[in-house]
Structures are given as structure tokens and as C-alpha cells.
KEGU-482795 format. One record per residue (C-alpha): x, y, z. Coordinates in steps of 0.25 Angstrom, whole numbers, padded with zeros to 4 digits, always signed. Example, Ala and Ser with C-alpha at 12.3 -4.5 7.8 and 13.67 -1.06 7.14 Angstrom:
<atoms>
+0049-0018+0031
+0055-0004+0029
</atoms>
This chain:
<atoms>
+0132-0106-0121
+0137-0096-0110
+0133-0082-0112
+0145-0076-0105
+0154-0084-0113
+0147-0079-0126
+0149-0065-0120
+0164-0068-0118
+0166-0072-0132
+0158-0060-0138
+0167-0050-0130
+0179-0057-0134
+0176-0056-0149
+0172-0041-0146
+0185-0038-0139
+0194-0047-0146
+0201-0052-0133
+0198-0060-0121
+0204-0049-0112
+0195-0038-0118
+0182-0046-0117
+0186-0049-0103
+0188-0035-0099
+0174-0031-0106
+0167-0042-0099
+0174-0041-0085
+0178-0056-0086
+0191-0061-0084
+0199-0065-0097
+0201-0079-0093
+0186-0081-0089
+0182-0075-0103
+0191-0083-0111
+0186-0096-0103
+0172-0092-0106
+0174-0091-0121
+0182-0104-0121
+0169-0110-0114
+0161-0104-0125
+0170-0109-0136
+0169-0123-0130
+0154-0123-0129
+0153-0119-0144
+0164-0129-0148
+0170-0119-0157
+0182-0109-0155
+0176-0095-0155
+0189-0086-0152
+0202-0086-0157
+0213-0082-0147
+0224-0073-0153
+0235-0065-0148
+0227-0052-0150
+0215-0058-0143
+0203-0066-0148
+0195-0067-0161
+0182-0075-0165
+0185-0087-0173
+0177-0089-0186
+0166-0096-0179
+0168-0087-0167
+0164-0075-0176
+0151-0081-0180
+0149-0086-0165
+0152-0072-0160
+0141-0065-0170
+0130-0075-0165
+0135-0074-0150
+0133-0059-0150
+0119-0061-0155
+0116-0071-0144
+0123-0063-0133
+0115-0051-0136
+0102-0059-0137
+0105-0065-0123
+0107-0051-0118
+0093-0048-0123
+0088-0060-0115
+0095-0056-0102
+0090-0041-0103
+0076-0048-0106
+0077-0056-0093
+0083-0044-0085
+0071-0035-0089
+0061-0046-0086
+0068-0048-0072
+0067-0033-0069
+0052-0032-0073
+0050-0044-0063
+0059-0039-0053
+0052-0033-0040
+0059-0021-0035
+0058-0019-0019
+0064-0007-0012
+0067-0009+0003
+0071+0003+0012
+0078+0006+0025
+0080+0018+0033
+0095+0020+0031
+0106+0009+0027
+0106-0001+0038
+0107-0016+0040
+0093-0018+0035
+0096-0010+0022
+0108-0018+0020
+0101-0031+0023
+0090-0028+0012
+0100-0031+0002
+0104-0044+0009
+0090-0048+0012
+0085-0045-0004
+0097-0053-0008
+0094-0065+0001
+0080-0064-0003
+0082-0064-0018
+0092-0076-0017
+0081-0084-0010
+0071-0080-0019
+0077-0077-0033
+0064-0078-0041
+0059-0066-0034
+0065-0054-0042
+0067-0043-0033
+0075-0030-0034
+0077-0026-0019
+0083-0012-0016
+0087-0006-0003
+0084+0009+0000
+0089+0017+0012
+0079+0029+0016
+0085+0040+0025
+0071+0042+0033
+0060+0034+0037
+0051+0045+0030
+0058+0041+0017
+0057+0026+0020
+0041+0027+0022
+0039+0036+0010
+0046+0025+0001
+0038+0014+0007
+0025+0022+0005
+0028+0026-0008
+0032+0013-0014
+0047+0016-0016
+0051+0007-0005
+0044-0008-0004
+0050-0011+0010
+0056-0003+0021
+0062-0006+0034
+0064+0003+0047
+0062+0004+0061
+0049+0010+0065
+0040+0013+0078
+0027+0015+0071
+0020+0009+0058
+0014+0017+0047
+0000+0012+0043
+0003+0013+0028
+0016+0004+0029
+0017-0011+0033
+0027-0016+0043
+0034-0029+0043
+0042-0030+0056
+0056-0034+0056
+0059-0031+0071
+0047-0030+0080
+0043-0017+0088
+0052-0015+0100
+0052-0004+0111
+0062+0007+0109
+0071+0009+0121
+0082+0018+0125
+0095+0013+0129
+0104+0023+0137
+0115+0024+0147
+0111+0020+0161
+0118+0034+0165
+0109+0041+0156
+0098+0049+0164
+0087+0043+0156
+0092+0029+0161
+0085+0031+0174
+0071+0032+0168
+0062+0021+0165
+0058+0026+0152
+0063+0038+0142
+0054+0047+0134
+0057+0050+0120
+0059+0065+0124
+0071+0061+0134
+0078+0055+0122
+0082+0068+0116
+0093+0070+0126
+0100+0057+0122
+0110+0053+0111
+0108+0041+0103
+0117+0030+0097
+0110+0025+0084
+0113+0015+0073
+0116+0025+0062
+0111+0038+0057
+0103+0032+0045
+0099+0019+0053
+0084+0016+0053
+0084+0015+0068
+0090+0029+0069
+0079+0034+0060
+0069+0028+0069
+0075+0034+0082
+0075+0048+0074
+0060+0046+0071
+0056+0042+0085
+0063+0053+0092
+0058+0063+0081
+0044+0058+0084
+0047+0062+0098
+0051+0076+0094
+0067+0075+0094
+0078+0068+0086
+0088+0059+0093
+0102+0063+0095
+0111+0051+0089
+0125+0052+0095
+0131+0039+0090
+0128+0029+0079
+0131+0014+0081
+0126+0000+0079
+0137-0006+0088
+0131-0011+0101
+0144-0009+0109
+0145+0005+0104
+0130+0008+0107
+0131+0002+0121
+0144+0010+0124
+0137+0023+0120
+0125+0020+0129
+0134+0016+0141
+0142+0029+0140
+0129+0037+0139
+0134+0042+0126
+0121+0038+0118
+0108+0031+0120
+0100+0022+0110
+0086+0019+0107
+0083+0005+0104
+0072-0005+0102
+0070-0014+0115
+0073-0027+0106
+0087-0021+0104
+0091-0013+0116
+0094-0026+0123
+0106-0029+0113
+0113-0016+0116
+0110-0017+0131
+0119-0029+0131
+0131-0020+0127
+0127-0009+0137
+0133-0008+0151
+0127+0006+0156
+0113+0007+0148
+0099+0007+0151
+0087+0004+0142
+0075+0014+0144
+0061+0013+0137
+0055+0025+0129
+0042+0032+0132
+0033+0032+0124
+0038+0017+0119
+0041+0016+0105
+0042+0002+0098
+0051+0000+0086
+0051-0011+0075
+0058-0012+0062
+0050-0017+0050
+0049-0018+0035
+0039-0009+0030
+0030-0008+0017
+0019+0001+0013
+0006-0006+0018
-0003-0002+0007
+0006-0006-0005
+0004-0019-0012
+0018-0025-0010
+0024-0033-0021
+0024-0048-0017
+0040-0049-0018
+0041-0037-0009
+0033-0044+0001
+0041-0057+0000
+0054-0049+0002
+0047-0041+0014
+0044-0055+0021
+0058-0060+0018
+0065-0047+0023
+0057-0048+0037
+0062-0061+0040
+0076-0058+0034
+0078-0045+0043
+0072-0052+0055
+0080-0064+0055
+0092-0063+0045
+0096-0049+0050
+0090-0051+0064
+0082-0037+0064
+0070-0044+0070
+0078-0047+0082
+0086-0035+0087
+0086-0023+0078
+0089-0009+0085
</atoms>
């Protein structure tokens, strides 16, 4: 016996009409009426009388209604019991990023794909957006965040790093007409005079750039925000802005430039992006399985292991 059809019948009796029951249950009148007809067919006895004023239970339908209400309430109890059990068994995993970016959006897609592939693993995966790296690190260290993702140029000993895109040297891409373009290398101190184009104000790579410059005693000047290669190349060619890029990625932008030069930074800095967990924390087995899946997913499905800023 179909439980949905049983619910249709109960509500039709309560409302005294198919239309009233359909509105209450957010089901079409036709669909609800057909459901009750199928219920009557499975029982083999008419349950409702159709009248100009609506519907009412037949003599047998009235007896059936009383028992149906009892059965439906008990079935609801069973559903609640099963749901509570699932919640107790469900593993909650929080994954965090710096700002809302393609990785942040990709977390939900990745988690959905993972749970479709492994439906027996009951997970509740939520994505959190942190405003600063300090907030992100504090969440990982405190246990509120299970897995974090970010660009980094150093590794903290109390955290464990799983590389998505390997360490790559940071380079300056600037206009060939810029006075710095004549040098074989550029110091961090010389970057103070430049204006930069960057992906976005809350982008994780922007946070990395700020942190690196701050470690050398200044904050970078961001003049433009863009992720369009043509726009970035135009700004560089016109000497309107420069950009700091990882060596593995600058060749992509260079292809769009006509009047630009790439210059190494001194001292050299190597940047990677990784999934991060707390090193001394005993990780849930399900979180570890998801972590391994995410590494492959973001490397190969999203292409972050190839060229990523």
C-alpha cells in the first residue's frame, strides 16, 4: 500500500474535497485524485463518494479512515526514528576557504559527487568562508574546521598540508616600459611603487599577496580587480598595473601580452595551494577518505593541479 496515497485519502476526508486536500499537500488535484483511485483499486473497495459539494468517505471508507490515521501516525514515528538514527550516524565535516571563490563553490559540487559515488557514507558537508588567514588557521587549530584550503608560502608545524598545486616561484609581470623591467630581479621593497591587478578583493590569492607584502613591511596597492586574461594583459601592456604570479601560471598570461616582461623576485618566494588539517588531531576516517577524494578532484577535475594563479 502506497503511503502517499494513504495521506491523500486522509487529507481528502479531513478537507471534504479533493481541491482542498491538494492545496494543503501542494499536489495537483488531478494527481491527488488519481492517487486515491489507485488506493481504492489496491484495496478493492470504494473509499470516497464524489458529490457536488466535494467528497465524503463511504461506509467502509469511514472505518478505513480511522485505521489509516493510526497507521499513518505510526509510519511517521518510524520515519522519525530512522531520521534520528541517520543523524546520530552522520559525520559532520566543515571545509573552509578564504573568501568565496571557485574552490568554495567547488566544495559543494565535489561533496555531492562524492556522496553520489559513496551513498553508504553518511556525511553532512558544509562550506565556510573565512575573511582572513588568521580566522582560517584558528578554526583548524580549534577543531571548528576539519579541512581548509589556501595558498601559502610557508608551512606551520602544527598543521598538515596536502598539496593540490605544487610549490612554484613567484614572479612579477609588468610592462616592458616600466623602469623595473630593465632589471634582472626586483626586490620586495621596489614593489611599493607599483599598482597591481588582482583577482578579487576577497580572493585567497589576494590575501596571500597582502600577507607576503605585509611581511616585507608594506601593503600592496590594488588598482584593478579582474580574472580575465585579456583585461589583465591590456592593463600590463599599457603600464596601468602589474601582477604577481606563480611561475607555473605566468606563461598563460604572457601569451596575451604584447609589451610585458617577467622578472624574478629577490628574495625568492615559492607558493603552493593545499588542503590543510590539524596535524595532531585524530582525524575521522570518513574525513580522511573525503580529503583524498578532494585532492584528486581539485587537481584533475577542476584543473587546479595544473595552472592555478
